[in-house]
C-alpha positions in Angstrom: 166.2 -35.2 145.8 168.9 -37.9 146.0 168.2 -39.4 142.6 168.4 -36.0 140.9 171.8 -35.3 142.6 173.2 -38.7 141.5 171.8 -38.2 138.0 173.6 -34.8 137.7 176.8 -36.4 138.9 176.5 -39.1 136.3 175.6 -36.6 133.6 178.6 -34.4 134.4 180.9 -37.4 134.2 179.3 -38.5 130.9 179.8 -35.0 129.4 183.4 -35.0 130.6 184.2 -38.4 129.1 182.4 -37.6 125.8 184.3 -34.3 125.6 187.6 -36.0 126.1 186.7 -38.7 123.5 185.6 -36.0 121.0 188.7 -33.9 121.4 190.9 -37.0 121.0 189.0 -38.1 117.9 189.2 -34.7 116.4 193.0 -34.3 117.0 193.7 -37.7 115.4 191.3 -37.3 112.5 192.5 -33.8 111.6 196.1 -35.1 111.4 194.8 -38.0 109.2 193.0 -35.6 106.9 196.1 -33.4 106.6 198.1 -36.6 105.8 195.8 -38.2 103.3 193.8 -35.4 101.6 196.5 -32.8 102.3 199.0 -35.1 100.6 197.3 -34.6 97.3 196.1 -31.0 97.5 196.8 -27.8 99.4 194.5 -28.4 102.4 194.2 -25.7 105.1 193.9 -26.7 108.7 190.5 -25.1 108.9 189.2 -27.3 106.0 190.7 -30.3 107.7 188.8 -29.5 110.9 185.6 -29.1 108.8 186.1 -32.5 107.3 186.8 -34.1 110.7 183.6 -32.5 112.1 181.6 -34.3 109.4 183.0 -37.6 110.6 182.8 -36.9 114.3 179.1 -38.0 115.0 179.7 -41.4 113.3 183.0 -41.9 115.2 181.4 -40.8 118.5 178.6 -43.3 118.0 181.2 -46.2 118.1 182.6 -45.0 121.4 179.4 -44.2 123.3 179.2 -47.7 125.0 182.6 -47.2 126.6 181.8 -43.6 127.4 178.8 -44.8 129.4 181.0 -47.4 131.2 183.8 -44.9 132.1 181.4 -42.2 133.2 179.5 -44.6 135.5 182.8 -45.7 137.0 183.9 -42.1 137.5 180.6 -41.0 139.1 180.1 -43.8 141.5 183.8 -44.1 142.4 183.8 -40.4 143.4 180.6 -41.0 145.4 182.2 -43.9 147.2 185.5 -42.1 147.9 183.7 -39.1 149.4 181.5 -41.5 151.5 178.4 -40.0 149.9 177.2 -43.6 149.0 177.4 -44.4 152.8 175.3 -41.4 153.6 172.8 -42.3 150.9 172.5 -45.8 152.2 172.1 -44.4 155.7 169.0 -42.5 154.6 167.4 -45.8 153.7 168.1 -45.7 149.9 168.9 -49.1 148.4 171.3 -49.7 145.6 168.4 -50.2 143.2 167.3 -46.6 143.9 170.6 -44.8 143.6 171.5 -46.8 140.5 168.3 -45.9 138.8 169.7 -42.5 137.6 172.6 -44.0 135.7 170.3 -46.6 134.2 167.9 -43.9 133.0 170.8 -41.8 131.6 172.2 -44.8 129.7 168.8 -45.8 128.3 168.2 -42.2 127.2 171.6 -41.9 125.6 170.8 -45.2 123.7 167.6 -43.7 122.4 169.4 -40.5 121.4 172.2 -42.5 119.6 169.6 -44.6 117.8 167.2 -42.0 116.7 169.3 -38.8 116.3 173.0 -39.4 116.4 173.0 -42.3 113.9 170.9 -40.6 111.2 173.0 -37.5 111.7 176.2 -39.4 111.4 175.1 -41.2 108.2 174.0 -37.9 106.6 177.3 -36.1 107.5 179.3 -39.1 106.4 177.8 -38.8 102.9 178.6 -35.1 102.9 182.1 -35.9 103.9 182.6 -38.2 101.0 181.1 -35.6 98.6 183.1 -32.7 100.0 186.3 -34.7 100.0 185.8 -35.7 96.3 185.0 -32.1 95.3 188.2 -30.9 97.0 190.3 -33.5 95.3 188.8 -32.6 91.9 189.3 -28.9 92.4 192.9 -29.7 93.3 193.4 -31.4 90.0 193.1 -35.0 91.3 191.2 -37.6 89.3 188.4 -39.0 91.5 186.6 -42.1 90.4 182.9 -41.3 90.8 181.6 -44.3 88.8 181.0 -47.8 90.0 181.6 -50.7 87.7 180.2 -54.3 87.3 176.9 -53.6 88.9 174.4 -56.4 89.7 170.8 -55.6 90.8 167.6 -57.5 91.1 164.0 -56.3 91.3 160.5 -57.8 91.1 157.4 -59.0 92.8 156.1 -62.4 93.8 155.5 -63.4 90.2 158.3 -61.8 88.2 162.0 -61.3 88.8 164.4 -59.2 86.8 168.2 -59.6 87.1 170.0 -56.5 86.0 173.7 -56.2 85.1 175.4 -52.9 84.1 179.0 -52.2 83.2 179.0 -48.8 85.0 176.7 -46.5 87.0 177.4 -42.8 87.5 177.8 -41.0 90.8 174.0 -40.2 91.0 173.0 -43.8 90.8 170.7 -43.0 88.0 172.5 -43.6 84.7 173.7 -47.1 83.8 175.6 -48.1 80.7 175.8 -51.4 78.8 172.8 -52.8 80.7 171.4 -56.3 80.5 167.9 -57.2 81.8 167.0 -60.9 82.3 163.3 -61.3 83.1 161.7 -64.4 84.5 158.1 -65.2 85.4 156.7 -67.7 88.0 155.2 -70.9 86.6 151.6 -71.8 87.7 150.0 -75.2 87.8 146.4 -74.2 87.3 145.8 -71.5 89.9 148.5 -72.7 92.3 151.9 -70.9 92.1 155.1 -73.1 92.0 158.7 -72.3 93.0 159.8 -72.6 89.3 160.3 -69.7 86.9 160.5 -69.5 83.1 162.5 -67.2 81.0 160.5 -64.3 79.5 162.9 -62.0 77.7 166.4 -60.5 77.6 167.0 -56.9 76.9 170.4 -55.4 76.0 170.5 -51.6 76.2 173.2 -49.0 75.6 172.0 -46.9 78.5 169.3 -47.1 81.2 168.1 -44.3 83.4 165.9 -44.4 86.5 163.3 -41.6 86.3 159.8 -41.3 87.7 159.6 -45.0 88.9 160.6 -46.4 85.5 163.7 -47.7 83.8 164.1 -45.5 80.7 166.1 -47.7 78.2 167.6 -46.3 75.0 169.2 -48.1 72.0 168.2 -51.6 73.0 167.7 -55.0 71.6 164.9 -57.2 73.0 165.0 -61.0 72.7 162.0 -63.2 73.5 161.7 -67.0 73.1 160.6 -68.0 69.6 160.9 -64.5 68.1 163.7 -62.7 66.2 165.6 -60.0 68.1 163.8 -56.6 68.0 165.7 -53.3 67.9 164.0 -50.4 69.7 165.0 -46.8 70.2 163.5 -46.7 73.7 161.5 -48.7 76.2 160.2 -48.1 79.8 160.1 -50.8 82.5 158.4 -50.1 85.8 160.7 -50.3 88.9 160.5 -49.7 92.6 164.2 -48.9 92.8 165.4 -45.3 93.4 168.8 -43.7 93.1 169.3 -43.3 96.9 168.5 -46.9 97.4 170.9 -48.0 94.7 173.7 -45.9 96.1 173.1 -47.4 99.5 173.3 -50.9 98.1 176.8 -50.2 96.9 177.9 -49.1 100.3 178.0 -50.3 103.9 174.9 -50.6 106.0 176.5 -48.0 108.3 175.8 -45.4 105.7 172.1 -45.7 106.0 170.4 -43.9 108.9 168.1 -45.6 111.4 164.9 -44.1 110.0 165.8 -45.1 106.4 166.6 -48.8 107.2 163.1 -50.3 107.5 161.9 -49.1 104.1 165.2 -50.0 102.5 165.1 -53.5 104.0 161.5 -54.0 102.9 162.3 -52.9 99.3 165.4 -55.0 99.1 163.6 -58.0 100.4 160.8 -57.6 97.8 163.5 -57.6 95.1 164.7 -61.0 96.4 168.0 -59.8 97.7 169.7 -60.8 101.0 169.0 -58.2 103.8 170.9 -59.9 106.6 173.5 -57.1 106.9 170.9 -54.3 107.0 168.6 -56.2 109.3 171.5 -56.8 111.7 172.3 -53.1 111.6 168.8 -52.1 112.4 168.3 -54.5 115.2 171.7 -53.6 116.5 170.6 -49.9 116.7 167.4 -50.8 118.5 169.3 -52.7 121.1 171.5 -49.7 122.0 169.4 -48.6 125.0 169.7 -52.1 126.6 173.4 -52.4 125.7 174.2 -48.9 127.2 172.2 -49.8 130.4 174.2 -53.0 130.8 177.5 -51.0 130.4 176.4 -48.5 132.9 175.5 -51.2 135.5 178.8 -52.9 135.0 180.6 -49.6 135.6 178.6 -48.7 138.6 178.5 -52.1 140.3 182.3 -52.4 140.5 182.4 -49.1 142.3 179.9 -49.7 145.0 182.4 -51.3 147.4 183.5 -48.9 150.1 186.9 -47.5 149.2 188.3 -47.9 152.7 187.8 -51.7 152.4 190.3 -51.8 149.5 190.2 -53.8 146.3 188.4 -51.1 144.3 191.1 -51.0 141.6 190.9 -54.8 141.1 187.1 -54.5 140.8 187.4 -51.7 138.3 189.8 -53.8 136.3 187.3 -56.7 136.4 184.5 -54.4 135.2 186.6 -53.0 132.3 187.5 -56.6 131.3 183.9 -57.6 131.4 182.9 -54.6 129.2 185.7 -55.4 126.7 184.5 -59.1 126.6 180.9 -57.9 126.0 182.2 -55.7 123.1 183.9 -58.6 121.5 180.9 -61.0 122.0 178.7 -58.3 120.4 181.0 -58.0 117.4 181.1 -61.8 116.9 177.3 -62.1 117.2 177.0 -59.2 114.7 179.2 -61.1 112.2 177.0 -64.2 112.5 173.9 -62.1 112.1 175.2 -60.2 109.1 176.1 -63.5 107.4 172.7 -64.9 108.0 174.1 -67.8 110.2 171.7 -66.8 113.0 168.6 -64.5 113.0 169.5 -60.9 113.1 167.1 -60.2 116.0 168.8 -62.9 118.2 172.3 -61.8 117.2 171.7 -58.2 118.0 169.7 -58.5 121.2 171.2 -61.6 122.9 174.6 -60.1 124.1 172.9 -56.9 125.4 170.1 -58.8 127.2 172.5 -61.4 128.7 174.8 -58.6 129.9 171.9 -56.8 131.5 170.5 -59.8 133.2 173.9 -60.9 134.5 174.5 -57.4 135.9 171.1 -57.3 137.6 171.7 -60.8 139.0 175.1 -59.7 140.5 173.5 -56.6 141.9 170.7 -58.5 143.5 173.2 -61.0 145.0 175.3 -58.2 146.4 172.5 -56.1 147.8 169.8 -58.6 148.7 171.8 -61.8 149.3 
């Protein structure tokens, strides 16, 4: 079957390109680990390779779009040079039919990157940070595992609690010098308003998240019209958890695809801005479309018969178009992360525009 043959050629080219990218990334990153971590402790080459392997899935994810582009160019340029495309056309196959394999491959790779590679990369990236910190500590280096000046917010539609802590430990559970400011929504009769009133302020020596509650110790509670009250302990219900808190202190890239929806929902309920995380999630869901557009760009520029000349110029045009798409995607991502435009539009517009333009060019070339 012709489609299967073309698909295998595309798959082979993709494997070759990803293999080259992976080897290059590993070589560069192993040297980087030996330079950075190895500059502080006695780091063996084998340990440096293990550290780099933990970073590899996340780094590969960033290069897959260009891997799809290059593999499509390689596969269809080889088919064109060997005159196999001419033979395929002579059998009555249209460009839509022999381009279907690369589109299927790109869409499948996008789903793989979205649902498997991204969560794996996020998990291994966390392991990398932990392993690196442990190695530095074992080597006698002081590693800062606490975060300072922490601001959080939690609540429902009727109450909001702003939380400030001086520090939080590496588990995201134990906070020191914590201040809770609680406000409640004001009602006019049975109708809620957009105004809030101050309910109480709590200053605690420590606060720990355990079993869905803030467990406060050595605290002073202040309420309007009442003298300060000193308490040994107090429990306040919370929907926050240590993993969520740690994620809030880091980049959206550190949260896997499957964990983003619940994290966004929980953060939104607490009244916090979720633009960066929504942009990340919608960006991941658009990967199949983006990779398909990249594959079409790479394939279309190689459909011209090699004996007619101009193939190198077309490949350069295709590479330039792919780079332009990458920069447009990054710019749209910045707008979406800042909340300037809706995350859904920012994530999907570049990929859909590139796909529709590629399909239009293909239709014009093949069907006039």
